[in-house]
ROSETI-377099 format. One record per residue (C-alpha): x, y, z; residue in three letters; residue number from 1. Coordinates in pm, 1 decimal. Each point is the difference from the previous one (the first is absolute). Layout:
NODE       c1       c2       c3 code pos
NODE        X        Y        Z  ALA NUM
...
//
This chain:
NODE       c1       c2       c3 code pos
NODE -11264.3 -16278.1   7141.6  MET   1
NODE    374.1     38.7     78.4  THR   2
NODE    128.8    369.9     14.2  VAL   3
NODE    342.4     32.9   -131.0  GLU   4
NODE    198.0    312.8     43.5  TYR   5
NODE    274.9    166.7   -211.6  GLY   6
NODE    167.2    331.2      7.8  PRO   7
NODE   -206.4    323.0     34.4  PRO   8
NODE    -69.0    191.8   -320.9  PRO   9
NODE    218.2    289.2    -91.0  ALA  10
NODE   -220.5    255.1    146.5  ALA  11
NODE     29.8   -150.5    348.8  LEU  12
NODE    366.4   -126.4    -22.7  ALA  13
NODE    190.9    200.9    251.9  ARG  14
NODE    262.2   -119.2    242.2  HIS  15
NODE   -147.0    -42.8    360.3  TYR  16
NODE    180.2    -88.7    314.1  ARG  17
NODE   -280.2   -108.3    205.6  PHE  18
NODE   -265.4   -120.5   -270.6  LEU  19
NODE     -7.5   -290.7   -253.9  ARG  20
NODE   -207.0     31.2   -298.9  LEU  21
NODE   -134.7   -247.9   -203.6  SER  22
NODE   -251.1    -12.4   -296.0  TRP  23
NODE   -252.1   -229.6   -160.8  ASN  24
NODE    -65.6    142.4   -361.6  GLU  25
NODE   -324.3   -211.4    -79.7  SER  26
NODE   -177.7    110.0    333.1  LEU  27
NODE    163.0    359.4     -3.1  ARG  28
NODE    115.7    -83.9    345.9  LEU  29
NODE    227.5    181.2    200.2  LEU  30
NODE    161.4   -174.6    312.6  ARG  31
NODE    182.6    198.2    264.1  VAL  32
NODE    209.0   -179.3    278.5  ARG  33
NODE    129.6    227.1    259.1  THR  34
NODE    325.3    -58.7    212.7  CYS  35
NODE    112.6    309.0    202.0  VAL  36
NODE    304.0     -3.3    190.6  THR  37
NODE     86.7      1.4    282.8  PRO  38
NODE   -337.4    -25.6    108.7  ILE  39
NODE   -316.1   -121.5   -202.7  GLN  40
NODE   -203.1    309.7     71.4  CYS  41
NODE   -111.6    348.4   -158.0  PHE  42
NODE    335.0    173.6    -32.5  SER  43
NODE     15.7    320.4   -188.9  LEU  44
NODE    223.5   -170.3   -253.2  ALA  45
NODE   -251.5   -295.4    -41.5  GLY  46
NODE   -282.5    235.8    -33.8  ILE  47
NODE    155.6    200.3   -262.0  SER  48
NODE     79.7   -323.3   -205.8  GLU  49
NODE   -356.8   -122.0     31.8  MET  50
NODE   -131.5    358.6   -109.4  GLN  51
NODE    230.5    -17.8   -284.2  ARG  52
NODE   -165.4   -303.9   -119.7  VAL  53
NODE   -358.4    114.0     39.4  LEU  54
NODE    102.3    337.8   -176.0  ASP  55
NODE    117.1   -199.8   -293.6  ASP  56
NODE   -309.4   -198.4    -13.9  ILE  57
NODE   -209.4    328.3     -5.4  SER  58
NODE    222.2    128.0   -264.4  ALA  59
NODE    -70.2   -306.4   -228.4  ASN  60
NODE   -384.8    -32.7     14.6  PRO  61
NODE   -125.2   -328.7   -132.1  GLY  62
NODE    332.3   -176.9     46.7  LEU  63
NODE    -99.5   -162.4    324.0  ILE  64
NODE   -322.3   -202.7     66.4  LYS  65
NODE    120.0   -161.6    325.0  HIS  66
NODE    241.6    120.2    295.8  LEU  67
NODE    111.0   -268.8    233.4  VAL  68
NODE    200.7     81.8    313.0  VAL  69
NODE    161.7   -243.1    223.6  SER  70
NODE    326.8    -30.6    232.1  SER  71
NODE    316.7   -170.7    -76.5  ASP  72
NODE    101.6    -15.6    366.3  VAL  73
NODE    -98.0   -333.0    173.9  ALA  74
NODE   -228.4     42.4    276.4  GLY  75
NODE    -68.5    372.5    -33.5  VAL  76
NODE   -210.6    179.4   -235.5  PHE  77
NODE     42.7    358.3    140.6  ASN  78
NODE    100.6    131.4    348.2  PHE  79
NODE   -179.6    324.6    -90.5  GLY  80
NODE    123.6    333.7    125.2  GLY  81
NODE    386.6     63.5     -7.8  ASP  82
NODE     38.2     -7.5    396.4  LEU  83
NODE    370.9     85.5     -9.1  ALA  84
NODE    -84.8    305.7   -208.9  LEU  85
NODE   -283.0    116.5    223.6  PHE  86
NODE    237.1     -8.8    313.2  VAL  87
NODE    239.2    225.1   -168.2  LEU  88
NODE   -235.2    242.3   -109.2  LEU  89
NODE   -201.9     12.1    344.3  VAL  90
NODE    315.4     51.5    199.9  ARG  91
NODE     76.4    295.8   -248.3  ALA  92
NODE   -362.1     97.5     24.9  GLN  93
NODE     17.6     32.5   -376.9  ASP  94
NODE   -376.0     11.9    -86.1  VAL  95
NODE     52.8    107.1   -362.6  ASP  96
NODE    174.5   -322.1    -76.6  SER  97
NODE   -246.8   -188.2    182.2  LEU  98
NODE   -255.2    146.8   -206.0  ARG  99
NODE    212.4    -61.2   -309.6  LEU 100
NODE      6.4   -350.9     71.5  TYR 101
NODE   -362.3    -40.4     69.2  GLY 102
NODE    -93.4    189.2   -325.1  ARG 103
NODE    241.7   -247.9   -189.9  ARG 104
NODE   -210.9   -286.0    138.2  CYS 105
NODE   -318.6    148.0    -90.2  ILE 106
NODE    105.8     80.4   -339.4  GLN 107
NODE     63.3   -370.3    -69.3  MET 108
NODE   -325.5   -107.8    195.8  VAL 109
NODE   -197.6    264.0   -217.0  TRP 110
NODE    127.1   -146.3   -314.9  TRP 111
NODE   -125.4   -345.1     94.9  LEU 112
NODE   -341.6    155.1    101.6  GLU 113
NODE    -40.0    155.2   -334.1  GLU 114
NODE    145.1   -314.1   -210.7  ALA 115
NODE   -343.3    -89.6   -151.2  ALA 116
NODE    -14.9    343.6   -133.6  LEU 117
NODE    317.6    -92.7   -203.0  ARG 118
NODE   -161.0   -348.6    -92.6  ASN 119
NODE    252.3   -180.8    205.8  VAL 120
NODE   -107.5   -291.2    213.7  HIS 121
NODE    207.7    -49.5    312.8  THR 122
NODE     75.0   -310.8    201.1  ILE 123
NODE    231.0    -42.9    295.8  VAL 124
NODE    119.6   -306.8    146.6  LEU 125
NODE     95.8     -1.6    363.4  VAL 126
NODE    231.2   -271.4    139.8  GLN 127
NODE    123.6     56.9    352.5  GLY 128
NODE    -28.4    281.8    225.6  ASP 129
NODE   -134.0    344.5    -89.4  THR 130
NODE    -23.1    268.6    263.2  LEU 131
NODE   -133.1    371.8     26.8  GLY 132
NODE     64.7    158.5   -338.5  GLY 133
NODE     56.5   -337.7   -172.3  GLY 134
NODE   -359.0    -87.0     69.1  LEU 135
NODE   -112.8    349.8   -105.8  GLU 136
NODE    169.8    -38.2   -318.3  SER 137
NODE   -176.8   -324.6    -94.2  VAL 138
NODE   -357.2    122.1     64.7  MET 139
NODE    -44.7    220.3   -307.0  PRO 140
NODE     67.0   -313.5   -216.2  PHE 141
NODE   -307.8   -138.4   -195.2  HIS 142
NODE     85.7   -350.4    117.0  LYS 143
NODE    186.0    -74.9    305.4  VAL 144
NODE    131.3   -367.9     49.1  ILE 145
NODE    187.2   -133.6    318.1  PHE 146
NODE    147.5   -318.0     58.7  GLU 147
NODE   -112.1   -166.4    316.7  ARG 148
NODE    300.9     67.0    201.7  SER 149
NODE      7.6    346.7    -57.7  ALA 150
NODE    -86.4    234.9    265.2  GLN 151
NODE    -78.7    392.3     21.5  ALA 152
NODE   -100.2    273.2    222.5  GLY 153
NODE     42.2    379.4     98.4  PHE 154
NODE    238.9      3.0    284.7  PRO 155
NODE     62.0    358.3     18.2  GLU 156
NODE   -214.9     63.4    301.4  VAL 157
NODE    246.5   -188.0    214.7  LEU 158
NODE    246.2    267.2    -48.0  PHE 159
NODE   -265.9    284.0     44.7  ASN 160
NODE    -39.0     67.7   -376.9  LEU 161
NODE   -255.1   -100.6   -266.8  PHE 162
NODE     19.0   -131.9   -361.8  PRO 163
NODE    -25.1    319.0   -196.0  GLY 164
NODE      6.1   -119.1   -362.2  MET 165
NODE   -356.9    -90.8    -59.9  GLY 166
NODE    -68.9   -275.7    254.0  ALA 167
NODE   -314.2    199.0    133.6  TRP 168
NODE   -125.8     40.3   -355.1  ASN 169
NODE     58.1   -309.8   -149.5  PHE 170
NODE    -99.8   -202.1    300.1  THR 171
NODE   -324.6    161.5     40.6  VAL 172
NODE    -84.9    -54.8   -383.1  ARG 173
NODE     90.5   -360.6     -1.2  LYS 174
NODE   -101.1   -122.5    355.0  ALA 175
NODE   -213.7    289.1    170.1  GLY 176
NODE     74.6    237.3    287.7  PHE 177
NODE    -20.4   -262.9    271.8  ALA 178
NODE    276.3   -223.9   -151.0  VAL 179
NODE    220.0    309.9    -63.7  ALA 180
NODE    -51.8    103.3    353.4  ASN 181
NODE     89.8   -342.3    120.2  GLU 182
NODE    294.3    -48.0   -202.4  MET 183
NODE    172.1    349.0     23.0  ILE 184
NODE    -51.3     69.2    368.7  LEU 185
NODE     93.7   -348.1    115.4  SER 186
NODE    342.0    -26.8   -169.5  GLY 187
NODE    -78.4   -400.1    -40.3  ARG 188
NODE    133.1   -229.0   -264.3  LEU 189
NODE   -254.9   -191.9   -197.0  TYR 190
NODE     32.0   -339.2   -192.3  SER 191
NODE   -105.1    -21.8   -374.7  ALA 192
NODE   -309.3   -166.8    106.2  ASP 193
NODE   -102.9    266.6    253.0  GLN 194
NODE     76.7    258.5   -255.1  LEU 195
NODE   -219.6   -176.0   -242.5  PHE 196
NODE   -283.0    -15.3    246.7  ARG 197
NODE     18.1    364.1     48.5  ARG 198
NODE    -10.3     65.2   -388.8  SER 199
NODE    347.5    137.9    -14.9  MET 200
NODE    128.7   -265.7   -225.2  VAL 201
NODE   -179.1   -149.1   -300.1  ASP 202
NODE    171.8   -327.1    -29.5  LEU 203
NODE    182.2   -230.8    240.6  VAL 204
NODE    205.6   -303.0   -134.0  VAL 205
NODE    236.0   -253.8    147.3  ASP 206
NODE    353.4     99.9      9.0  ASP 207
NODE    180.9    -67.7   -350.3  GLY 208
NODE   -338.5     52.4   -174.2  ALA 209
NODE     16.1    378.3    -55.8  GLY 210
NODE    135.7    -19.6   -357.1  GLU 211
NODE   -277.6   -233.6    -91.0  SER 212
NODE   -263.2    236.1    163.6  ALA 213
NODE    152.3    289.2   -220.0  ILE 214
NODE    -58.2   -197.4   -328.3  GLU 215
NODE   -345.7    -74.0    126.1  TYR 216
NODE    -72.0    373.8     59.5  VAL 217
NODE    138.1    105.1   -320.5  ILE 218
NODE   -211.5   -281.2   -200.4  HIS 219
NODE   -315.5     98.7    169.2  SER 220
NODE     42.5    391.2    -55.0  VAL 221
NODE    140.6    -30.6   -366.2  ASP 222
NODE   -340.4   -175.6   -116.6  THR 223
NODE   -177.9    303.8    119.0  LYS 224
NODE    267.3    277.7     -3.2  PHE 225
NODE   -202.8    298.4   -127.0  ARG 226
NODE   -303.0    -72.9    248.9  GLY 227
NODE    248.0    -47.6    292.5  THR 228
NODE    168.6    322.0    -51.5  MET 229
NODE   -311.8    196.1    -51.9  ALA 230
NODE   -133.7   -154.3    326.5  ALA 231
NODE    311.3     73.9    174.9  LEU 232
NODE    -38.5    372.4   -116.3  ARG 233
NODE   -343.5     18.9    121.8  ALA 234
NODE    103.9   -139.0    337.2  GLN 235
NODE    227.9    292.8     29.6  ARG 236
NODE   -306.5    239.2    -32.7  LEU 237
NODE   -210.0   -198.5    239.9  ALA 238
NODE    243.2     13.4    282.0  SER 239
NODE    256.4    282.3    -90.5  PRO 240
NODE    317.3     81.2    173.3  ILE 241
NODE    162.3    348.4    -64.7  SER 242
NODE    371.2     78.0    -52.4  LEU 243
NODE    -47.7    305.5    217.2  LYS 244
NODE   -136.2   -216.9    283.1  ASN 245
NODE    294.5   -225.6    -22.4  LEU 246
NODE    236.6    295.6     34.1  GLU 247
NODE   -172.2    143.2    274.1  ASP 248
NODE     40.3   -308.8    204.0  ILE 249
NODE    370.6    -23.3    -96.4  VAL 250
NODE     56.9    355.9    128.0  ASP 251
NODE   -178.5    -96.5    322.5  LEU 252
NODE    239.4   -324.6     33.9  TRP 253
NODE    302.9    216.7    -61.9  ALA 254
NODE    -95.4    253.7    269.9  GLU 255
NODE    -97.1   -278.6    232.0  SER 256
NODE    331.0   -175.4    -75.4  ALA 257
NODE    190.3    273.8    171.8  LEU 258
NODE   -153.6    -54.0    343.2  GLY 259
NODE    132.6   -365.1     26.2  LEU 260
NODE    201.7    -47.4    315.1  THR 261
NODE    347.0   -158.0     60.3  ASN 262
NODE   -173.6   -318.0     94.2  ARG 263
NODE   -218.3      9.9   -331.5  ASP 264
NODE    329.6     66.6   -207.7  LEU 265
NODE    197.1   -273.5    164.9  ARG 266
NODE   -276.1   -244.7    -64.5  LEU 267
NODE      0.4     77.1   -372.6  MET 268
NODE    378.6    -38.5      1.9  GLU 269
NODE    -31.3   -341.1    158.9  ARG 270
NODE   -266.3    -90.1   -263.9  LEU 271
NODE    238.5    152.8   -279.9  ALA 272
NODE    294.2   -208.8    135.9  ARG 273
NODE   -228.9   -309.5     -8.0  ALA 274
NODE    -92.1     55.7   -353.5  GLN 275
NODE    348.8     35.9   -114.6  VAL 276
NODE     87.8   -344.1    161.3  LYS 277
NODE   -307.9   -155.7   -165.9  LYS 278
NODE    130.5     74.4   -348.1  VAL 279
NODE    357.2    -15.1     71.8  GLY 280
NODE     82.3    355.0    -36.0  GLY 281
NODE    310.1    210.1    108.9  GLY 282
NODE     69.6    157.2    333.0  SER 283
NODE   -187.8    254.4    167.0  GLU 284
NODE    249.1    299.0    -61.5  GLY 285
NODE    -14.1    -90.0   -374.0  ALA 286
NODE   -364.5     -4.5    -11.9  VAL 287
NODE    -15.5    365.5    136.9  GLU 288
NODE    249.9    117.5   -245.2  GLU 289
NODE   -218.2   -172.7   -286.8  ILE 290
NODE   -283.4    199.4    132.7  LYS 291
NODE    180.0    332.2    -11.7  ARG 292
NODE     97.4    -50.0   -335.0  ILE 293
NODE   -355.1   -109.3   -131.1  GLU 294
NODE   -137.7    314.5    168.1  LEU 295
NODE    247.4    220.4   -170.7  ASP 296
NODE    -84.6   -148.6   -334.8  THR 297
NODE   -360.1     38.2     72.0  ALA 298
NODE     19.9    366.5     73.2  TRP 299
NODE    211.5     41.5   -316.5  GLY 300
NODE   -267.1   -158.0   -200.9  GLU 301
NODE   -256.0    239.2    159.4  GLU 302
NODE    201.1    298.7   -108.7  ARG 303
NODE     31.4   -117.7   -326.9  THR 304
NODE   -361.8    -47.5    -35.0  GLY 305
NODE    -99.5    332.3    141.6  ILE 306
NODE    261.2    146.6   -244.3  THR 307
NODE   -143.5   -178.6   -303.7  GLU 308
NODE   -352.1     85.6    103.0  TRP 309
NODE     93.4    366.9     10.9  THR 310
NODE    139.5      0.3   -335.7  ALA 311
NODE   -298.5   -157.5   -151.2  LEU 312
NODE   -240.1    248.5    172.5  SER 313
//
């Protein structure tokens, strides 16, 4: 089976800056490839675009059977949290904006957690580095595929923070408390094979074989789709994760971030600059200005959402 992609259906055909969507009609498969500039991370603008895709899927029930996410950036799946934005907000002691950022991440993760309720099977292909929030984002997917050279981990403890967008909840469910403790408190990076041995990854394939692995998974699920989706819904009941718990952890993460020292923030800035260089992004000053614009936009969206909710109440 060779999966061929064309343009997305009209219901999903928006213009995106950081996403590339393609579609297979016969499989009802939506492919989303991410390329966030200047850093391949979860920027507020990038999160907003991904959430728009997820909301469009929800608004068109039955249209999508398979959702596949991967990266368009060579050597990087996702660097995770937006470190440049974090530094700006911590220096300003802006806990409300930190909490806003965390809640946006949780909204996206929670959609993936509930995908089986929407009868959508989710697959993620990781090719390259995925750190912190990047690793958190892949864990709710029904099938997690890593190419062998990919590596991942939760480095947040190295600058006195912790991964606050579902790492504890999903790692405990997938691999147990001991593995969660080891991974989150050590700050280590792990190879694809090490993650597989810890039950964090479902399938490890040789570099370049990721696309074939996606086809294999889709074929194996399609032959028993209804039973698979029912089983995945039962899985959520057997090991439940609540939105309230995720939000409480995000609030603790935001409050903890306010206590970061100048040494911690300088380390985060160094990491952000290294990430920009890896993906060929712009200068440090340009990055900071982009983050301010994204934050203003996010708060504008938040106020609009509150106004619309009030009008409907």
